[in-house]
SESE-203765 format. One record per residue (C-alpha): residue in three letters; x, y, z. Coordinates in steps of 0.1 Angstrom, whole numbers, always signed. Layout:
BEGIN
R  residuo      X      Y      Z
R      ALA      X      Y      Z
...
// end
This chain:
BEGIN
R  residuo      X      Y      Z
R      MET  +1691  +1640  +1607
R      PRO  +1685  +1640  +1570
R      LEU  +1652  +1645  +1556
R      LEU  +1652  +1619  +1529
R      LYS  +1669  +1582  +1534
R      ALA  +1683  +1566  +1503
R      ALA  +1659  +1547  +1483
R      GLU  +1662  +1510  +1484
R      PRO  +1671  +1490  +1450
R      GLY  +1641  +1480  +1433
R      GLY  +1618  +1502  +1455
R      LEU  +1608  +1537  +1466
R      ASP  +1618  +1554  +1498
R      PRO  +1585  +1557  +1519
R      THR  +1595  +1587  +1532
R      VAL  +1594  +1601  +1497
R      LEU  +1559  +1589  +1497
R      ASP  +1549  +1604  +1529
R      MET  +1563  +1639  +1515
R      LYS  +1543  +1632  +1483
R      ARG  +1510  +1630  +1505
R      VAL  +1518  +1659  +1524
R      CYS  +1531  +1682  +1498
R      ALA  +1505  +1674  +1471
R      PRO  +1483  +1704  +1466
R      PRO  +1447  +1702  +1479
R      ILE  +1422  +1689  +1456
R      SER  +1393  +1716  +1446
R      GLY  +1357  +1706  +1448
R      GLU  +1353  +1707  +1413
R      THR  +1386  +1678  +1409
R      GLN  +1370  +1657  +1436
R      ARG  +1335  +1656  +1416
R      THR  +1354  +1646  +1385
R      SER  +1374  +1619  +1401
R      LEU  +1341  +1604  +1416
R      ILE  +1325  +1603  +1382
R      ALA  +1352  +1589  +1366
R      LYS  +1351  +1561  +1394
R      ALA  +1318  +1556  +1388
R      VAL  +1324  +1554  +1350
R      ARG  +1350  +1526  +1355
R      THR  +1327  +1505  +1384
R      THR  +1302  +1505  +1355
R      LEU  +1320  +1495  +1327
R      VAL  +1335  +1465  +1350
R      LEU  +1301  +1455  +1359
R      VAL  +1288  +1456  +1323
R      THR  +1321  +1437  +1309
R      VAL  +1313  +1409  +1337
R      VAL  +1275  +1408  +1325
R      VAL  +1287  +1406  +1289
R      LEU  +1312  +1378  +1293
R      THR  +1290  +1359  +1312
R      GLY  +1262  +1357  +1288
R      LEU  +1288  +1350  +1260
R      PRO  +1280  +1316  +1244
R      VAL  +1317  +1308  +1235
R      THR  +1341  +1318  +1265
R      ARG  +1380  +1320  +1266
R      GLY  +1392  +1283  +1263
R      GLN  +1362  +1269  +1242
R      ASN  +1354  +1259  +1206
R      LEU  +1329  +1273  +1186
R      THR  +1307  +1241  +1186
R      LEU  +1275  +1242  +1159
R      GLN  +1248  +1211  +1163
R      HIS  +1233  +1214  +1129
R      GLU  +1243  +1205  +1094
R      LEU  +1228  +1242  +1081
R      PHE  +1255  +1271  +1093
R      PRO  +1249  +1306  +1090
R      ASN  +1273  +1330  +1074
R      PRO  +1310  +1320  +1088
R      ASP  +1319  +1356  +1092
R      ASP  +1288  +1361  +1116
R      GLN  +1303  +1339  +1140
R      HIS  +1335  +1356  +1145
R      SER  +1353  +1387  +1135
R      GLU  +1391  +1391  +1123
R      LYS  +1398  +1404  +1157
R      THR  +1381  +1379  +1176
R      ASN  +1398  +1348  +1155
R      ALA  +1430  +1362  +1159
R      SER  +1427  +1366  +1197
R      GLN  +1412  +1346  +1228
R      ARG  +1376  +1332  +1219
R      PHE  +1391  +1311  +1190
R      LEU  +1427  +1302  +1191
R      SER  +1429  +1293  +1227
R      HIS  +1423  +1256  +1219
R      ARG  +1432  +1252  +1185
R      GLN  +1426  +1217  +1165
R      GLY  +1452  +1206  +1142
R      TYR  +1443  +1184  +1114
R      GLU  +1470  +1163  +1094
R      ALA  +1453  +1162  +1060
R      LYS  +1450  +1189  +1035
R      TYR  +1418  +1202  +1017
R      PHE  +1415  +1214   +982
R      LYS  +1402  +1245   +967
R      CYS  +1396  +1254   +935
R      ARG  +1411  +1288   +924
R      CYS  +1430  +1303   +955
R      GLU  +1456  +1293   +978
R      GLY  +1448  +1287  +1018
R      ASN  +1444  +1321  +1034
R      GLN  +1431  +1338  +1001
R      ALA  +1395  +1343   +990
R      TRP  +1377  +1350   +955
R      ASN  +1365  +1382   +947
R      GLY  +1350  +1376   +913
R      SER  +1381  +1385   +896
R      ASP  +1412  +1375   +914
R      CYS  +1425  +1358   +947
R      VAL  +1426  +1383   +975
R      ASP  +1447  +1377  +1006
R      THR  +1427  +1374  +1038
R      LEU  +1421  +1349  +1068
R      THR  +1399  +1320  +1057
R      ARG  +1379  +1296  +1076
R      VAL  +1361  +1265  +1072
R      VAL  +1337  +1242  +1091
R      VAL  +1347  +1208  +1101
R      THR  +1327  +1180  +1114
R      ASN  +1343  +1153  +1139
R      PRO  +1328  +1119  +1126
R      ASP  +1335  +1105  +1160
R      THR  +1315  +1129  +1180
R      GLY  +1291  +1144  +1154
R      ILE  +1305  +1179  +1169
R      THR  +1308  +1204  +1141
R      GLN  +1328  +1238  +1146
R      MET  +1346  +1264  +1126
R      SER  +1384  +1259  +1125
R      LEU  +1409  +1282  +1105
R      THR  +1427  +1272  +1072
R      ASP  +1458  +1273  +1093
R      ASP  +1446  +1244  +1111
R      PHE  +1449  +1220  +1082
R      ALA  +1485  +1207  +1072
R      GLY  +1478  +1224  +1039
R      VAL  +1459  +1235  +1010
R      THR  +1459  +1218   +973
R      VAL  +1445  +1241   +946
R      ARG  +1432  +1219   +917
R      ASN  +1400  +1224   +896
R      VAL  +1382  +1193   +902
R      VAL  +1375  +1168   +871
R      CYS  +1349  +1145   +875
R      PRO  +1347  +1111   +863
R      TRP  +1324  +1102   +829
R      ASP  +1293  +1089   +848
R      HIS  +1295  +1115   +877
R      VAL  +1278  +1147   +881
R      LYS  +1294  +1182   +894
R      MET  +1275  +1198   +915
R      TYR  +1278  +1233   +928
R      PHE  +1271  +1239   +964
R      GLY  +1267  +1272   +983
R      LEU  +1267  +1277  +1022
R      ASN  +1241  +1303  +1019
R      SER  +1221  +1286   +992
R      ASP  +1197  +1258   +990
R      PRO  +1197  +1242  +1026
R      ALA  +1200  +1205  +1008
R      HIS  +1232  +1222   +993
R      GLN  +1247  +1225  +1031
R      PHE  +1283  +1207  +1034
R      THR  +1311  +1204  +1059
R      LEU  +1349  +1191  +1057
R      LEU  +1361  +1162  +1077
R      PRO  +1394  +1161  +1098
R      LYS  +1412  +1141  +1068
R      GLY  +1403  +1165  +1043
R      THR  +1374  +1150  +1024
R      LEU  +1338  +1168  +1021
R      LEU  +1307  +1158  +1040
R      TRP  +1273  +1163  +1022
R      HIS  +1241  +1143  +1030
R      GLN  +1263  +1122  +1053
R      ARG  +1283  +1109  +1027
R      GLU  +1318  +1113  +1019
R      TYR  +1334  +1127   +988
R      GLU  +1369  +1129   +979
R      HIS  +1364  +1147   +942
R      TYR  +1358  +1179   +952
R      CYS  +1372  +1217   +958
R      ILE  +1360  +1248   +975
R      ASP  +1362  +1286   +971
R      HIS  +1357  +1312   +997
R      ILE  +1339  +1340   +982
R      LEU  +1343  +1379   +990
R      ASN  +1318  +1404   +986
R      ALA  +1322  +1438   +966
R      GLU  +1333  +1452  +1001
R      GLY  +1358  +1425  +1007
R      ILE  +1340  +1410  +1035
R      GLN  +1339  +1370  +1029
R      ILE  +1303  +1363  +1028
R      THR  +1304  +1325  +1019
R      TRP  +1322  +1295  +1006
R      GLU  +1311  +1275   +976
R      ALA  +1319  +1240   +965
R      ARG  +1322  +1219   +935
R      VAL  +1313  +1182   +940
R      CYS  +1316  +1151   +918
R      VAL  +1284  +1133   +929
R      PRO  +1285  +1093   +916
R      PRO  +1256  +1082   +902
R      PRO  +1230  +1067   +927
R      ALA  +1211  +1031   +925
R      VAL  +1177  +1034   +912
R      PRO  +1155  +1005   +917
R      ARG  +1145   +995   +882
R      CYS  +1114   +971   +871
R      CYS  +1117   +946   +852
R      LEU  +1156   +938   +862
R      ASP  +1150   +899   +867
R      ALA  +1173   +884   +845
R      GLN  +1211   +877   +854
R      ASP  +1221   +884   +819
R      GLY  +1207   +919   +818
R      SER  +1177   +914   +797
R      PHE  +1144   +931   +805
R      PRO  +1113   +909   +803
R      CYS  +1089   +939   +801
R      GLY  +1102   +952   +769
R      ASP  +1122   +980   +786
R      ASP  +1152   +976   +763
R      PHE  +1155  +1011   +747
R      PRO  +1192  +1017   +733
R      HIS  +1196  +1052   +753
R      PRO  +1211  +1049   +787
R      PHE  +1186  +1045   +817
R      SER  +1189  +1081   +835
R      PRO  +1156  +1093   +850
R      PRO  +1158  +1129   +865
R      ILE  +1163  +1131   +903
R      LYS  +1156  +1160   +922
R      ILE  +1182  +1174   +946
R      GLY  +1167  +1201   +967
R      GLU  +1152  +1221   +942
R      THR  +1171  +1210   +910
R      PHE  +1164  +1182   +889
R      VAL  +1198  +1165   +880
R      ASN  +1203  +1140   +852
R      TRP  +1234  +1114   +856
R      PRO  +1246  +1100   +823
R      GLU  +1237  +1066   +836
R      VAL  +1222  +1056   +869
R      THR  +1233  +1023   +887
R      THR  +1201   +999   +888
R      VAL  +1190   +975   +910
R      ALA  +1161   +950   +909
R      GLY  +1129   +963   +920
R      ARG  +1109   +942   +944
R      LYS  +1076   +923   +934
R      CYS  +1045   +934   +953
R      GLU  +1034   +914   +982
R      GLN  +1001   +899   +988
R      ASN   +985   +929  +1010
R      GLU  +1000   +957   +984
R      ARG   +984   +967   +951
R      GLU  +1005   +984   +921
R      ILE   +999  +1019   +912
R      SER  +1017  +1037   +880
R      LEU  +1026  +1070   +881
R      PRO  +1046  +1091   +853
R      LEU  +1076  +1109   +869
R      ASN  +1080  +1145   +869
R      THR  +1043  +1153   +861
R      GLY  +1036  +1169   +896
R      LYS  +1025  +1136   +907
R      SER  +1057  +1120   +914
R      HIS  +1095  +1123   +912
R      LEU  +1125  +1108   +926
R      PHE  +1143  +1125   +953
R      TYR  +1180  +1124   +965
R      GLU  +1191  +1123  +1000
R      SER  +1220  +1108  +1018
R      GLY  +1230  +1090   +991
R      ALA  +1199  +1070   +984
R      VAL  +1170  +1079   +960
R      SER  +1135  +1080   +972
R      LEU  +1100  +1086   +956
R      VAL  +1080  +1116   +965
R      TRP  +1045  +1110   +954
R      THR  +1011  +1124   +955
R      THR   +982  +1101   +965
R      PRO   +945  +1099   +950
R      TYR   +937  +1121   +983
R      PHE   +965  +1148   +978
R      PHE   +987  +1134  +1004
R      LYS  +1022  +1135   +997
R      GLU  +1042  +1104  +1005
R      THR  +1079  +1096  +1007
R      GLN  +1092  +1061  +1004
R      GLN  +1126  +1048   +999
R      GLU  +1114  +1008   +993
R      GLY  +1083   +993   +975
R      PHE  +1090  +1012   +943
R      CYS  +1105  +1009   +907
R      VAL  +1112  +1029   +878
R      ARG  +1108  +1016   +840
R      ARG  +1104  +1035   +807
R      ASP  +1073  +1033   +788
R      GLU  +1067  +1030   +751
R      ARG  +1073  +1068   +744
R      GLY  +1107  +1067   +762
R      GLY  +1095  +1088   +793
R      TYR  +1099  +1072   +828
R      VAL  +1071  +1061   +850
R      ALA  +1074  +1048   +889
R      THR  +1057  +1016   +898
R      ILE  +1044  +1016   +934
R      CYS  +1037   +988   +959
R      HIS  +1008  +1005   +979
R      GLU   +996   +991  +1009
R      ASP   +959   +976  +1005
R      GLN   +944   +983  +1038
R      ALA   +915   +964  +1032
R      ALA   +934   +934  +1024
R      VAL   +955   +938  +1055
R      HIS   +926   +944  +1076
R      GLN   +911   +910  +1064
R      ASN   +941   +890  +1070
R      SER   +953   +904  +1103
R      CYS   +922   +913  +1124
R      GLY   +901   +880  +1119
R      ASN   +903   +868  +1155
R      VAL   +918   +899  +1171
R      THR   +908   +936  +1177
R      CYS   +928   +960  +1155
R      VAL   +931   +999  +1157
R      ARG   +944  +1022  +1135
R      LYS   +976  +1047  +1144
R      CYS   +981  +1076  +1118
R      CYS  +1018  +1074  +1124
R      PRO  +1043  +1046  +1124
R      GLU  +1056  +1032  +1157
R      GLY  +1075  +1053  +1179
R      GLN  +1063  +1085  +1163
R      ILE  +1034  +1113  +1170
R      HIS  +1019  +1135  +1142
R      SER  +1030  +1169  +1134
R      GLU  +1007  +1199  +1131
R      GLU  +1014  +1198  +1095
R      THR  +1013  +1162  +1072
R      TYR  +1044  +1146  +1086
R      CYS  +1053  +1124  +1114
R      LEU  +1083  +1130  +1140
R      PRO  +1098  +1109  +1164
R      VAL  +1089  +1113  +1202
R      LYS  +1110  +1127  +1227
R      HIS  +1093  +1107  +1256
R      GLU  +1074  +1074  +1256
R      SER  +1045  +1092  +1275
R      GLN  +1039  +1113  +1240
R      LEU  +1028  +1083  +1223
R      TRP   +991  +1073  +1218
R      LYS   +976  +1048  +1236
R      PRO   +941  +1034  +1230
R      ASN   +916  +1040  +1257
R      PHE   +882  +1017  +1251
R      VAL   +846  +1022  +1263
R      ASP   +818  +1000  +1265
R      ALA   +785  +1003  +1248
R      ASP   +772  +1031  +1273
R      LEU   +801  +1053  +1267
R      GLY   +801  +1057  +1304
R      THR   +827  +1030  +1316
R      SER   +864  +1024  +1304
R      ALA   +867   +989  +1292
R      THR   +898   +971  +1304
R      PRO   +928   +971  +1280
R      LEU   +925   +941  +1255
R      ASP   +952   +913  +1253
R      ASN   +945   +906  +1215
R      LEU   +950   +940  +1204
R      THR   +968   +945  +1170
R      ILE   +979   +980  +1159
R      LEU   +979   +990  +1122
R      TYR   +998  +1020  +1110
R      GLY   +990  +1046  +1085
R      ARG   +963  +1071  +1077
R      PRO   +935  +1056  +1059
R      HIS   +932  +1059  +1020
R      CYS   +904  +1084  +1015
R      PHE   +895  +1120  +1019
R      LEU   +899  +1127  +1051
R      TYR   +881  +1149  +1080
R      VAL   +901  +1158  +1111
R      ALA   +882  +1156  +1143
R      ASP   +898  +1174  +1174
R      PRO   +879  +1174  +1204
R      SER   +901  +1202  +1218
R      GLU   +887  +1227  +1193
R      ASN   +854  +1216  +1185
R      GLU   +825  +1197  +1210
R      ASN   +815  +1180  +1181
R      ASP   +843  +1162  +1174
R      LYS   +845  +1141  +1202
R      PHE   +851  +1104  +1193
R      HIS   +854  +1071  +1215
R      MET   +866  +1039  +1208
R      PHE   +845  +1006  +1211
R      GLU   +863   +973  +1221
R      ASN   +858   +957  +1187
R      GLY   +881   +988  +1171
R      ASP   +855  +1007  +1156
R      LEU   +856  +1046  +1163
R      PHE   +823  +1062  +1173
R      SER   +813  +1098  +1167
R      PRO   +782  +1107  +1189
R      SER   +775  +1139  +1171
R      SER   +769  +1121  +1140
R      ASN   +761  +1088  +1155
R      TYR   +787  +1072  +1130
R      ARG   +808  +1041  +1139
R      ASP   +839  +1040  +1116
R      PRO   +861  +1007  +1111
R      PRO   +894  +1008  +1112
R      THR   +899  +1012  +1076
R      ARG   +883  +1043  +1075
R      TYR   +900  +1059  +1105
R      CYS   +931  +1066  +1125
R      VAL   +938  +1080  +1157
R      ASP   +972  +1096  +1169
R      ASN   +988  +1123  +1191
R      PHE   +993  +1154  +1177
R      VAL  +1019  +1181  +1185
R      THR  +1003  +1217  +1182
R      THR  +1020  +1249  +1174
R      ASP  +1021  +1259  +1210
R      LYS  +1040  +1225  +1218
R      LYS  +1010  +1208  +1234
R      ILE  +1000  +1173  +1226
R      VAL   +965  +1165  +1216
R      THR   +948  +1133  +1206
R      LYS   +928  +1137  +1170
R      ALA   +914  +1115  +1148
R      LEU   +915  +1115  +1109
R      ILE   +879  +1103  +1098
R      CYS   +870  +1091  +1061
R      LEU   +845  +1115  +1046
R      ASP   +820  +1098  +1024
R      GLN   +825  +1099   +986
R      GLN   +799  +1123   +976
R      THR   +815  +1149  +1000
R      GLN   +848  +1152   +980
R      PRO   +859  +1184   +967
R      VAL   +842  +1193   +931
R      CYS   +874  +1200   +917
R      ALA   +882  +1160   +923
R      ILE   +851  +1150   +902
R      LYS   +837  +1154   +868
R      ALA   +812  +1179   +871
R      ASN   +776  +1183   +853
R      PRO   +785  +1193   +817
R      LEU   +757  +1219   +816
R      PHE   +772  +1239   +842
R      PRO   +807  +1246   +828
R      THR   +790  +1248   +791
R      LEU   +769  +1278   +807
R      MET   +797  +1294   +828
R      VAL   +817  +1295   +791
R      LEU   +786  +1310   +773
R      SER   +786  +1338   +801
R      THR   +821  +1344   +800
R      VAL   +820  +1349   +763
R      PHE   +794  +1373   +765
R      LEU   +810  +1393   +794
R      GLY   +842  +1397   +772
R      ILE   +820  +1413   +745
R      ILE   +803  +1436   +770
R      LEU   +839  +1445   +783
R      PHE   +850  +1453   +748
R      ILE   +821  +1475   +744
R      TYR   +821  +1494   +772
R      LEU   +862  +1497   +763
R      SER   +852  +1510   +729
R      VAL   +829  +1540   +740
R      PRO   +849  +1572   +747
R      GLU   +822  +1587   +771
R      LEU   +825  +1555   +797
R      ARG   +863  +1556   +794
R      ASP   +864  +1593   +805
R      LYS   +837  +1596   +834
R      LEU   +840  +1582   +869
R      HIS   +810  +1563   +867
R      GLY   +821  +1545   +833
R      ARG   +853  +1537   +846
R      CYS   +837  +1519   +879
R      LEU   +813  +1500   +855
R      ILE   +844  +1489   +835
R      SER   +861  +1476   +862
R      PHE   +829  +1456   +876
R      SER   +827  +1441   +841
R      PHE   +863  +1433   +839
R      ALA   +862  +1419   +877
R      PHE   +832  +1397   +863
R      PHE   +850  +1384   +833
R      VAL   +881  +1374   +851
R      ALA   +860  +1351   +878
R      TYR   +839  +1337   +852
R      LEU   +868  +1330   +833
R      LEU   +889  +1315   +860
R      THR   +856  +1293   +870
R      SER   +852  +1283   +835
R      ILE   +886  +1271   +834
R      SER   +885  +1249   +866
R      TYR   +855  +1231   +858
R      LEU   +871  +1222   +822
R      ILE   +902  +1207   +834
R      ASN   +895  +1169   +836
R      THR   +925  +1161   +862
R      PRO   +919  +1164   +900
R      LEU   +932  +1196   +913
R      SER   +948  +1201   +948
R      PRO   +925  +1223   +975
R      GLY   +950  +1251   +970
R      VAL   +944  +1254   +933
R      CYS   +907  +1249   +937
R      THR   +908  +1278   +961
R      SER   +930  +1301   +936
R      LEU   +904  +1291   +911
R      GLY   +876  +1304   +929
R      LYS   +861  +1270   +938
// end
């Protein structure tokens, strides 16, 4: 009987396998321990791989989607190896359009002096779904290299993905550029490399058309200006984009509306720290500071004109709350809510939409004894907006003395001060705290005599004496610095330091009293007020 049988085609003879097991040399103890260690290492690596792959935000067969317009560095999302293998190319999106680059071809990037071959990517937003994802340049039908030339009335803007958040942009599947929810055809982009040859960002040059600005006195159909705003120069007020002021050769003008019955006019010079025009989503808004240091932004209810010196002035139609209350609350009960309908107050000074209706503030009334909750009123009218005054934030969750109650006639009662404030002097709303809790607070008007010292004209005697003290402190400091014995000794240096500190403190305080214009609380604090 033969020891071995012929092996079947395509396989091994089982007898040979048996002989290998029989004839193999015995495994030593050291070899067995090494084998066990290797097996344990392999098992550990498998478990770690499973855990890591389970926690990955993007797995095989998925696209990388970003839900916001602001993106980090594209190269932080994928390395070259990852993009060339499973996490990016498994479900690639094809686009039939081309997009435009300024200097380099599709898979090239600019290193500061030349175009270098490298795999490039772009961020693409699907306008139908609103989903934004990273795509390869090869996903497009091609790239056209051109230096964008803008029409005469457009402004060429330079945007960088890692620059000002207001300059963030994406591409659309049809090859146009999306910025501030508007589509632009006149553009080109560049992928930028750092000194190590790593793609760090992409930049865009975009031709932005002139926005429409409401212009005062544009009443006549023949284009005349009844109020004398007929300067020969083009109408082009500076408009802020992000942190940069931009001047178009000439902006598009639309007629500004006239103030209504319950509004009063406020005129403010533009770009003086009190007001400026702001460009966002293709529209121009007015950002201005109220006399009570609140910053407001409005897209309607203002117009811009030129003054006699050729500067630009904004005229604002501001709500006359006293007139609104008089006309709206004659036969009904009115209360004032700080934020517009459907919004609550943030911890800062702005309002934001609610996620659930339960987060909205609803007024609760009490009777004159403060002990019984009154039934909801049928004739209730809710007014919106903060009162126009210096405000005190009453937060019962932080201070027991800030408790307040709302009477059935709409007055707000503060037991600690025994004050009753009408709806023209308060507003109530729900606030979102830093730890995401919802608390009810009231913004209550302060009496006029309690406004900040910097906002009123101080007694002229005090600033005069302050300036006089500053002058003498300066003389004393000069004398101390002129005496060598004081400069060379420790106690003399201490004396000079004290004199210098007093001189600076008195100087800043004197400046704060000599300035006639109202100052914000932050500036007052910096000047020692």
